[in-house]
C-alpha positions as CSV (number, residue, x, y, z in Angstrom):
1,M,26.5,-23.4,-18.6
2,I,25.2,-21.6,-15.5
3,R,22.2,-20.4,-17.5
4,R,21.5,-24.1,-18.5
5,I,21.6,-25.1,-14.9
6,V,19.3,-22.3,-13.9
7,E,16.9,-23.2,-16.8
8,A,17.0,-26.9,-15.8
9,D,16.4,-25.9,-12.2
10,S,13.4,-23.8,-13.3
11,K,12.0,-26.6,-15.4
12,A,12.5,-29.0,-12.5
13,K,10.6,-26.6,-10.2
14,E,7.8,-26.3,-12.8
15,L,7.6,-30.1,-13.1
16,E,7.6,-30.4,-9.3
17,E,4.8,-27.8,-9.0
18,A,2.8,-29.5,-11.8
19,N,3.2,-32.9,-10.1
20,R,2.2,-31.4,-6.7
21,K,-0.9,-29.9,-8.3
22,A,-1.7,-33.2,-10.0
23,A,-1.3,-35.1,-6.8
24,E,-3.5,-32.6,-4.9
25,K,-6.2,-33.0,-7.6
26,E,-6.0,-36.8,-7.3
27,R,-6.3,-36.5,-3.5
28,E,-9.3,-34.3,-3.9
29,K,-10.8,-36.7,-6.4
30,I,-10.2,-39.6,-4.0
31,D,-11.8,-37.7,-1.1
32,E,-14.9,-37.0,-3.2
33,E,-15.1,-40.6,-4.2
34,V,-14.8,-41.7,-0.6
35,K,-17.5,-39.2,0.4
36,A,-19.8,-40.5,-2.4
37,I,-19.3,-44.1,-1.3
38,H,-19.9,-43.2,2.3
39,Q,-23.1,-41.3,1.4
40,K,-24.3,-44.2,-0.7
41,Y,-23.7,-46.6,2.1
42,M,-25.5,-44.3,4.6
43,D,-28.4,-43.9,2.2
44,D,-28.7,-47.7,1.7
45,A,-28.5,-48.2,5.5
46,Q,-31.2,-45.6,6.0
47,N,-33.4,-47.3,3.5
48,E,-32.9,-50.7,5.1
49,I,-33.7,-49.1,8.5
50,E,-36.9,-47.7,7.1
51,K,-37.9,-51.0,5.6
52,T,-37.2,-52.8,8.8
53,A,-39.1,-50.2,10.9
54,T,-42.2,-50.5,8.6
55,Y,-42.0,-54.3,8.8
56,L,-41.8,-54.2,12.6
57,E,-44.7,-51.7,12.8
58,K,-46.9,-54.0,10.7
59,R,-45.9,-57.1,12.7
60,T,-46.5,-55.3,16.0
61,A,-49.9,-54.0,14.8
62,K,-50.9,-57.5,13.7
63,K,-49.9,-59.0,17.0
64,L,-51.8,-56.3,18.9
65,A,-54.9,-56.9,16.8
66,D,-54.6,-60.6,17.4
67,A,-54.2,-60.1,21.1
68,K,-57.2,-57.8,21.2
69,A,-59.3,-60.3,19.3
70,K,-58.3,-63.1,21.7
71,Q,-59.0,-60.8,24.7
72,E,-62.5,-60.0,23.2
73,S,-63.2,-63.6,22.6
74,T,-62.1,-64.6,26.1
75,L,-64.3,-61.8,27.6
76,I,-67.3,-63.0,25.6
77,K,-66.8,-66.6,26.8
78,L,-66.3,-65.4,30.4
79,K,-69.5,-63.4,30.2
80,S,-71.4,-66.3,28.7
81,D,-70.0,-68.7,31.4
82,Y,-71.0,-66.2,34.1
83,E,-74.6,-65.9,32.7
84,Q,-75.0,-69.6,32.4
85,N,-73.5,-70.5,35.8
86,R,-73.9,-67.6,38.1
87,D,-76.8,-69.0,40.1
88,R,-75.1,-72.4,40.5
89,W,-71.8,-70.6,41.5
90,V,-73.6,-68.4,44.0
91,D,-75.3,-71.4,45.6
92,E,-72.0,-73.3,45.6
93,I,-70.1,-70.4,47.3
94,F,-72.9,-70.0,49.8
95,E,-72.7,-73.8,50.6
96,R,-69.0,-73.7,51.1
97,V,-69.0,-70.7,53.3
98,T,-71.9,-71.9,55.5
99,N,-70.6,-75.4,55.9
């Protein structure tokens, strides 16, 4: 009878150890899945950041080019106005200062 109790105890310990190992393997598997999901999320986020950065760079470059074109256009107009009106402006300024 004692031998049966000892054998049953041994089998119970073996089952307990097997269950502990199985539980540990499941925890490791879950940890790996969590890491994989986290890495996928981070990769997706990084890709989205890169797409957004590229879009913003293009948009900024276009705005800068538009601003430079507008500035150049305004400068050309100002130079043209100056060439057409400088004598009249000088005379008008002289008149205002001397009167």
